[in-house]
C-alpha positions as CSV (number, residue, x, y, z in Angstrom):
1,X,95.6,64.2,94.8
2,X,98.5,65.9,95.4
3,X,97.8,69.8,97.0
4,X,97.4,72.5,94.8
5,X,100.7,75.1,95.3
6,X,99.6,78.8,95.3
7,X,102.8,80.8,94.4
8,X,103.5,84.3,94.7
9,X,106.0,85.9,92.8
10,X,108.8,88.9,93.3
11,X,109.1,90.6,89.4
12,X,112.8,92.5,91.1
13,X,114.1,95.5,88.9
14,X,116.6,97.6,90.9
15,X,115.9,95.7,93.9
16,X,112.7,96.6,94.3
17,X,109.5,94.7,93.6
18,X,107.4,96.3,90.4
19,X,104.2,94.6,89.1
20,X,103.0,96.0,85.2
21,X,100.4,95.5,82.6
22,X,101.3,93.3,79.5
23,X,105.0,93.2,80.4
24,X,104.6,97.0,80.6
25,X,104.4,100.0,82.7
26,X,105.5,99.0,85.7
27,X,105.1,100.2,89.0
28,X,106.7,99.6,92.8
29,X,105.1,97.2,94.7
30,X,107.2,96.9,98.1
31,X,110.7,95.9,99.4
32,X,111.0,92.2,98.3
33,X,112.4,91.0,101.4
34,X,109.4,91.7,103.4
35,X,107.4,91.0,100.8
36,X,108.9,87.3,101.3
37,X,108.7,87.4,104.6
38,X,104.6,88.0,104.9
39,X,104.3,85.3,102.2
40,X,106.2,82.5,104.0
41,X,104.5,83.4,107.0
42,X,101.0,83.5,105.3
43,X,100.8,80.0,104.2
44,X,102.6,80.3,100.4
45,X,103.5,77.1,99.3
46,X,106.4,77.9,97.2
47,X,107.9,81.7,96.2
48,X,109.3,82.7,92.9
49,X,112.0,85.5,92.2
50,X,112.8,87.1,89.0
51,X,115.1,89.2,88.3
52,X,113.3,90.8,85.6
53,X,115.4,92.8,83.8
54,X,118.6,90.6,84.7
55,X,118.8,89.1,81.2
56,X,117.8,92.2,79.2
57,X,120.6,94.3,81.0
58,X,123.1,90.9,80.0
59,X,124.5,90.8,83.9
60,X,123.9,88.6,86.8
61,X,120.9,88.0,89.4
62,X,120.9,89.8,92.4
63,X,122.8,87.3,94.9
64,X,123.3,89.1,98.2
65,X,118.6,89.8,97.5
66,X,118.3,85.9,97.1
67,X,120.2,85.4,100.3
68,X,118.5,87.8,102.6
69,X,115.7,86.7,101.2
70,X,116.9,82.9,102.1
71,X,117.8,83.7,105.7
72,X,113.6,84.8,106.7
73,X,112.1,81.9,104.7
74,X,110.9,78.3,105.7
75,X,109.1,77.7,101.9
76,X,110.7,76.4,98.9
77,X,112.4,79.4,97.0
78,X,112.8,79.4,93.2
79,X,115.0,82.0,91.3
80,X,115.0,83.1,87.8
81,X,117.1,86.2,85.7
82,X,120.4,86.7,84.5
83,X,121.2,82.5,84.6
84,X,123.1,81.6,81.7
85,X,125.9,78.7,82.4
86,X,125.7,75.8,85.6
87,X,128.4,78.2,87.7
88,X,125.1,80.8,88.0
89,X,122.7,77.8,88.8
90,X,125.8,76.6,91.3
91,X,126.1,79.9,93.1
92,X,122.3,80.5,93.7
93,X,121.6,77.5,95.1
94,X,124.4,77.8,97.6
95,X,123.0,81.8,98.3
96,X,119.2,79.9,99.2
97,X,117.4,78.8,96.3
98,X,115.8,75.5,95.9
99,X,115.5,75.5,92.2
100,X,116.1,77.6,89.4
101,X,114.5,78.8,86.6
102,X,115.7,79.6,82.7
103,X,113.6,81.4,80.0
104,X,115.9,83.2,77.6
105,X,119.2,81.1,78.0
106,X,117.0,78.1,77.9
107,X,116.0,79.0,74.0
108,X,119.2,80.9,72.8
109,X,120.5,77.4,74.0
110,X,118.7,74.6,75.2
111,X,121.4,72.3,75.8
112,X,121.3,74.0,78.8
113,X,118.0,72.6,79.9
114,X,119.9,69.0,79.9
115,X,123.3,70.5,81.1
116,X,121.3,72.3,84.8
117,X,119.1,68.4,84.6
118,X,121.8,66.1,83.9
119,X,124.2,68.6,87.0
120,X,121.6,69.4,89.5
121,X,119.2,66.9,89.1
122,X,115.5,67.8,87.0
123,X,113.3,69.1,89.9
124,X,115.7,72.0,90.3
125,X,115.1,73.4,87.1
126,X,112.0,75.1,86.5
127,X,111.6,76.4,82.1
128,X,109.7,80.0,82.4
129,X,108.1,79.9,79.1
130,X,106.4,84.0,77.9
131,X,103.9,83.6,75.4
132,X,102.0,86.1,73.4
133,X,99.1,84.9,71.2
134,X,99.7,86.5,67.5
135,X,98.3,85.5,63.9
136,X,96.3,82.7,65.5
137,X,99.5,81.0,67.1
138,X,101.4,80.8,70.2
139,X,104.3,82.4,70.0
140,X,107.5,81.8,72.5
141,X,109.0,85.4,73.9
142,X,112.8,86.3,75.0
143,X,114.3,89.1,77.0
144,X,111.3,89.3,79.2
145,X,109.0,89.3,76.5
146,X,111.1,91.7,74.9
147,X,111.3,89.6,72.1
148,X,109.5,87.0,70.7
149,X,111.3,84.0,68.4
150,X,109.9,82.0,66.0
151,X,108.9,79.4,68.3
152,X,105.6,78.2,68.5
153,X,104.4,77.6,72.5
154,X,103.1,73.7,72.0
155,X,106.1,72.7,70.4
156,X,108.9,74.4,73.2
157,X,106.9,72.5,75.8
158,X,107.1,69.8,74.6
159,X,111.4,70.1,74.2
160,X,111.8,71.2,77.0
161,X,110.2,68.7,79.1
162,X,111.9,66.0,76.7
163,X,115.3,67.9,77.7
164,X,114.9,67.5,81.9
165,X,113.0,70.0,82.9
166,X,110.6,69.4,85.7
167,X,108.7,71.8,85.5
168,X,107.2,74.2,83.6
169,X,106.0,78.0,84.4
170,X,103.9,79.2,81.5
171,X,103.0,83.0,81.6
172,X,100.4,84.7,79.5
173,X,101.4,87.9,77.8
174,X,98.1,88.9,77.0
175,X,96.8,88.2,80.2
176,X,99.5,89.2,82.5
177,X,98.6,91.7,84.8
178,X,95.1,92.7,83.6
179,X,93.2,90.9,86.6
180,X,90.9,89.4,83.5
181,X,91.1,85.8,84.7
182,X,94.2,83.1,84.2
183,X,94.1,81.7,80.4
184,X,92.4,78.6,80.6
185,X,91.8,77.8,77.3
186,X,95.9,77.7,76.1
187,X,96.9,76.3,79.7
188,X,94.4,73.6,79.4
189,X,95.8,73.0,75.7
190,X,99.5,72.7,77.3
191,X,99.3,70.9,80.3
192,X,96.7,67.7,78.2
193,X,100.4,67.8,76.3
194,X,102.8,67.3,79.4
195,X,103.7,64.7,82.4
196,X,105.2,67.7,84.9
197,X,104.0,69.9,86.9
198,X,102.5,73.0,85.0
199,X,102.5,76.6,86.4
200,X,99.9,78.9,85.6
201,X,100.7,82.8,85.5
202,X,99.1,85.6,84.2
203,X,96.2,87.3,85.4
204,X,94.5,86.4,88.6
205,X,92.6,89.4,89.7
206,X,89.9,87.9,92.1
207,X,89.8,84.2,94.8
208,X,87.6,82.9,91.5
209,X,90.4,82.8,89.3
210,X,92.3,80.3,91.3
211,X,89.5,78.1,91.2
212,X,88.5,78.2,88.1
213,X,92.1,77.4,86.9
214,X,92.0,75.1,88.9
215,X,89.1,73.1,87.6
216,X,89.6,74.0,83.6
217,X,93.2,73.2,83.4
218,X,94.2,70.5,86.5
219,X,97.7,72.6,86.5
220,X,99.4,72.0,89.5
221,X,100.2,75.5,91.0
222,X,99.0,79.4,90.0
223,X,101.3,81.7,90.7
224,X,100.3,85.9,90.8
225,X,101.7,89.3,91.8
226,X,99.7,92.2,92.4
227,X,96.5,90.5,93.7
228,X,98.9,89.1,96.8
229,X,101.7,92.4,96.8
230,X,98.7,95.5,96.7
231,X,96.5,93.4,100.1
232,X,93.5,92.2,97.0
233,X,94.0,88.3,98.6
234,X,95.4,87.3,101.2
235,X,96.8,83.6,100.6
236,X,94.9,82.7,104.1
237,X,91.6,83.8,102.8
238,X,92.1,82.6,99.1
239,X,92.9,78.9,100.2
240,X,90.0,78.7,102.6
241,X,87.9,79.7,99.8
242,X,89.9,77.0,97.6
243,X,88.9,74.5,100.3
244,X,85.7,75.0,100.4
245,X,85.3,74.8,97.0
246,X,86.6,71.3,97.1
247,X,90.2,71.5,95.7
248,X,93.2,69.9,97.5
249,X,95.1,72.8,99.2
250,X,97.6,73.2,102.0
251,X,96.5,74.7,105.3
Protein backbone atom coordinates (compact mmCIF):
# COMPACT_ATOMS: atom_id res chain seq x y z
CA UNK A 1 0.00 0.00 0.00
CA UNK A 2 1.28 3.46 -0.88
CA UNK A 3 1.87 5.74 2.09
CA UNK A 4 -0.63 8.55 2.53
CA UNK A 5 0.91 12.00 2.06
CA UNK A 6 0.65 15.03 4.33
CA UNK A 7 1.04 18.27 2.37
CA UNK A 8 1.23 21.78 3.84
CA UNK A 9 0.07 24.51 1.48
CA UNK A 10 1.54 28.00 1.26
CA UNK A 11 -1.06 30.40 -0.13
CA UNK A 12 1.07 33.42 -1.04
CA UNK A 13 -0.04 37.00 -1.66
CA UNK A 14 2.40 39.90 -2.07
CA UNK A 15 5.28 37.65 -0.96
CA UNK A 16 3.63 36.63 2.34
CA UNK A 17 1.78 33.47 3.35
CA UNK A 18 -1.90 34.18 3.99
CA UNK A 19 -4.95 32.21 5.05
CA UNK A 20 -8.67 32.97 5.00
CA UNK A 21 -12.07 31.36 5.46
CA UNK A 22 -14.06 30.24 2.40
CA UNK A 23 -11.41 31.96 0.23
CA UNK A 24 -11.95 35.44 1.79
CA UNK A 25 -10.88 37.48 4.87
CA UNK A 26 -7.19 36.75 4.37
CA UNK A 27 -4.77 37.19 7.27
CA UNK A 28 -1.00 36.97 7.45
CA UNK A 29 0.47 33.58 8.33
CA UNK A 30 4.20 34.23 8.03
CA UNK A 31 7.21 34.18 5.75
CA UNK A 32 6.86 31.48 3.08
CA UNK A 33 10.57 30.59 3.04
CA UNK A 34 10.70 30.15 6.82
CA UNK A 35 7.52 28.05 6.78
CA UNK A 36 8.79 25.92 3.90
CA UNK A 37 12.02 25.14 5.77
CA UNK A 38 10.04 24.32 8.91
CA UNK A 39 7.77 21.88 7.05
CA UNK A 40 10.65 20.22 5.27
CA UNK A 41 12.40 19.67 8.61
CA UNK A 42 9.18 18.41 10.26
CA UNK A 43 8.81 15.63 7.69
CA UNK A 44 6.11 16.91 5.35
CA UNK A 45 5.87 14.65 2.31
CA UNK A 46 5.49 17.50 -0.16
CA UNK A 47 4.91 21.23 -0.25
CA UNK A 48 2.42 23.17 -2.37
CA UNK A 49 2.96 26.85 -3.13
CA UNK A 50 0.01 28.74 -4.62
CA UNK A 51 0.42 32.35 -5.72
CA UNK A 52 -3.27 32.96 -5.10
CA UNK A 53 -3.67 36.33 -6.80
CA UNK A 54 -1.40 35.80 -9.81
CA UNK A 55 -4.25 34.82 -12.14
CA UNK A 56 -6.64 37.46 -10.81
CA UNK A 57 -3.95 40.15 -11.16
CA UNK A 58 -2.88 38.78 -14.56
CA UNK A 59 0.77 38.35 -13.68
CA UNK A 60 3.30 35.54 -13.38
CA UNK A 61 4.20 33.55 -10.28
CA UNK A 62 6.94 34.99 -8.06
CA UNK A 63 9.90 33.14 -9.57
CA UNK A 64 12.60 34.48 -7.24
CA UNK A 65 10.60 33.42 -4.21
CA UNK A 66 10.17 29.97 -5.74
CA UNK A 67 13.95 29.72 -6.25
CA UNK A 68 14.59 30.75 -2.66
CA UNK A 69 12.22 28.12 -1.29
CA UNK A 70 13.57 25.37 -3.57
CA UNK A 71 17.13 26.06 -2.40
CA UNK A 72 16.13 25.50 1.21
CA UNK A 73 13.99 22.34 1.14
CA UNK A 74 14.50 18.69 0.20
CA UNK A 75 10.92 17.54 -0.42
CA UNK A 76 8.84 17.60 -3.64
CA UNK A 77 7.56 21.08 -4.39
CA UNK A 78 4.45 21.97 -6.44
CA UNK A 79 3.90 25.51 -7.74
CA UNK A 80 0.64 27.07 -8.93
CA UNK A 81 -0.65 30.50 -9.87
CA UNK A 82 -0.43 32.47 -13.10
CA UNK A 83 0.71 29.50 -15.21
CA UNK A 84 -0.84 29.93 -18.64
CA UNK A 85 1.58 28.41 -21.16
CA UNK A 86 4.41 25.92 -21.55
CA UNK A 87 7.08 28.59 -21.06
CA UNK A 88 5.63 29.47 -17.63
CA UNK A 89 5.88 25.86 -16.52
CA UNK A 90 9.37 25.52 -17.96
CA UNK A 91 10.52 28.60 -16.04
CA UNK A 92 9.16 27.25 -12.75
CA UNK A 93 10.58 23.76 -13.23
CA UNK A 94 13.96 25.37 -13.89
CA UNK A 95 13.50 27.48 -10.75
CA UNK A 96 13.20 24.34 -8.64
CA UNK A 97 9.61 23.17 -8.85
CA UNK A 98 9.03 19.42 -9.11
CA UNK A 99 5.46 19.83 -10.37
CA UNK A 100 3.22 22.62 -11.58
CA UNK A 101 -0.41 23.14 -10.68
CA UNK A 102 -2.86 24.72 -13.10
CA UNK A 103 -6.42 25.73 -12.35
CA UNK A 104 -8.07 28.68 -14.11
CA UNK A 105 -5.87 28.35 -17.19
CA UNK A 106 -6.96 24.72 -17.63
CA UNK A 107 -10.63 25.71 -17.45
CA UNK A 108 -10.19 28.47 -20.03
CA UNK A 109 -8.08 26.27 -22.30
CA UNK A 110 -8.44 22.53 -21.51
CA UNK A 111 -5.97 21.69 -24.31
CA UNK A 112 -3.29 23.14 -22.02
CA UNK A 113 -3.50 19.98 -19.88
CA UNK A 114 -2.69 17.83 -22.94
CA UNK A 115 0.15 20.18 -23.92
CA UNK A 116 1.70 20.10 -20.44
CA UNK A 117 1.35 16.32 -20.15
CA UNK A 118 2.92 15.82 -23.56
CA UNK A 119 5.63 18.41 -22.96
CA UNK A 120 6.69 17.48 -19.42
CA UNK A 121 5.03 14.15 -18.58
CA UNK A 122 1.87 13.40 -16.60
CA UNK A 123 3.76 13.23 -13.31
CA UNK A 124 4.58 16.95 -13.51
CA UNK A 125 0.98 18.12 -13.92
CA UNK A 126 -1.39 18.72 -11.04
CA UNK A 127 -4.79 20.18 -11.88
CA UNK A 128 -6.26 22.13 -8.98
CA UNK A 129 -10.04 22.37 -8.81
CA UNK A 130 -11.95 24.77 -6.55
CA UNK A 131 -15.50 23.51 -6.08
CA UNK A 132 -18.56 24.93 -4.35
CA UNK A 133 -21.97 23.38 -3.71
CA UNK A 134 -24.63 25.51 -5.42
CA UNK A 135 -28.28 24.51 -5.95
CA UNK A 136 -27.54 20.83 -5.27
CA UNK A 137 -24.70 20.80 -7.79
CA UNK A 138 -20.91 20.84 -7.34
CA UNK A 139 -19.71 23.77 -9.43
CA UNK A 140 -16.12 24.49 -10.49
CA UNK A 141 -14.83 28.01 -9.81
CA UNK A 142 -11.90 29.92 -11.28
CA UNK A 143 -9.75 32.98 -10.45
CA UNK A 144 -9.06 31.82 -6.92
CA UNK A 145 -12.70 30.92 -6.33
CA UNK A 146 -14.01 34.32 -7.42
CA UNK A 147 -15.89 33.22 -10.54
CA UNK A 148 -18.38 30.36 -10.92
CA UNK A 149 -18.25 28.39 -14.17
CA UNK A 150 -20.89 26.19 -15.78
CA UNK A 151 -18.72 23.11 -15.21
CA UNK A 152 -19.90 20.35 -12.90
CA UNK A 153 -17.04 19.09 -10.74
CA UNK A 154 -17.77 15.42 -11.44
CA UNK A 155 -17.54 16.01 -15.21
CA UNK A 156 -14.44 18.19 -14.99
CA UNK A 157 -12.38 15.70 -12.96
CA UNK A 158 -12.99 13.01 -15.56
CA UNK A 159 -12.01 15.32 -18.41
CA UNK A 160 -8.90 16.43 -16.55
CA UNK A 161 -7.85 12.82 -16.00
CA UNK A 162 -8.56 11.94 -19.61
CA UNK A 163 -6.40 14.81 -20.87
CA UNK A 164 -3.35 13.57 -18.96
CA UNK A 165 -3.23 15.19 -15.53
CA UNK A 166 -1.09 13.23 -13.10
CA UNK A 167 -2.94 14.34 -9.97
CA UNK A 168 -5.96 16.37 -8.93
CA UNK A 169 -5.97 18.78 -5.99
CA UNK A 170 -9.61 19.22 -5.00
CA UNK A 171 -10.52 22.08 -2.67
CA UNK A 172 -13.98 22.35 -1.17
CA UNK A 173 -14.68 26.08 -0.95
CA UNK A 174 -17.54 25.37 1.45
CA UNK A 175 -15.14 23.74 3.92
CA UNK A 176 -12.01 25.83 3.27
CA UNK A 177 -10.71 27.53 6.41
CA UNK A 178 -13.68 26.42 8.52
CA UNK A 179 -11.69 23.77 10.44
CA UNK A 180 -14.87 21.69 10.47
CA UNK A 181 -13.36 18.75 8.58
CA UNK A 182 -12.84 17.75 4.97
CA UNK A 183 -15.82 17.30 2.65
CA UNK A 184 -15.65 13.52 2.88
CA UNK A 185 -18.88 12.88 1.00
CA UNK A 186 -17.71 14.82 -2.04
CA UNK A 187 -14.15 13.48 -1.86
CA UNK A 188 -15.33 9.89 -1.65
CA UNK A 189 -17.64 10.39 -4.62
CA UNK A 190 -14.90 12.01 -6.72
CA UNK A 191 -12.18 9.55 -5.73
CA UNK A 192 -14.34 6.60 -6.76
CA UNK A 193 -14.37 8.04 -10.31
CA UNK A 194 -10.61 8.43 -10.62
CA UNK A 195 -7.60 6.24 -11.27
CA UNK A 196 -5.08 9.04 -10.64
CA UNK A 197 -4.14 10.37 -7.17
CA UNK A 198 -6.54 12.78 -5.46
CA UNK A 199 -5.37 15.35 -2.91
CA UNK A 200 -8.01 16.48 -0.41
CA UNK A 201 -8.07 20.15 0.54
CA UNK A 202 -10.32 22.38 2.62
CA UNK A 203 -11.51 22.06 6.20
CA UNK A 204 -8.74 20.46 8.29
CA UNK A 205 -9.09 21.52 11.91
CA UNK A 206 -7.64 18.69 14.00
CA UNK A 207 -5.84 15.36 13.70
CA UNK A 208 -9.08 13.39 13.61
CA UNK A 209 -10.04 15.15 10.38
CA UNK A 210 -6.97 13.69 8.67
CA UNK A 211 -7.61 10.12 9.82
CA UNK A 212 -11.27 10.55 8.89
CA UNK A 213 -10.55 11.68 5.34
CA UNK A 214 -8.14 8.80 4.70
CA UNK A 215 -10.44 6.19 6.22
CA UNK A 216 -13.67 7.42 4.61
CA UNK A 217 -12.46 8.46 1.16
CA UNK A 218 -9.12 6.66 0.55
CA UNK A 219 -7.64 9.82 -0.99
CA UNK A 220 -3.91 9.70 -1.63
CA UNK A 221 -3.00 12.87 0.23
CA UNK A 222 -4.42 15.52 2.55
CA UNK A 223 -3.46 19.15 2.26
CA UNK A 224 -3.88 21.84 4.91
CA UNK A 225 -2.66 25.32 5.69
CA UNK A 226 -3.68 27.22 8.81
CA UNK A 227 -3.49 24.30 11.26
CA UNK A 228 0.16 23.91 10.26
CA UNK A 229 1.01 27.61 9.88
CA UNK A 230 -0.19 28.56 13.36
CA UNK A 231 1.28 25.49 15.05
CA UNK A 232 -2.06 23.91 15.94
CA UNK A 233 -0.89 20.60 14.50
CA UNK A 234 2.74 19.52 14.23
CA UNK A 235 3.41 17.17 11.33
CA UNK A 236 5.44 14.58 13.34
CA UNK A 237 2.59 14.35 15.88
CA UNK A 238 0.02 14.01 13.12
CA UNK A 239 1.94 11.23 11.37
CA UNK A 240 2.38 9.32 14.61
CA UNK A 241 -1.35 9.62 15.30
CA UNK A 242 -2.18 8.34 11.80
CA UNK A 243 0.26 5.46 12.18
CA UNK A 244 -1.33 4.56 15.53
CA UNK A 245 -4.65 4.30 13.71
CA UNK A 246 -3.22 1.90 11.15
CA UNK A 247 -2.86 4.44 8.33
CA UNK A 248 0.33 3.99 6.32
CA UNK A 249 2.50 7.12 6.44
CA UNK A 250 6.19 7.91 6.03
CA UNK A 251 7.82 8.71 9.37
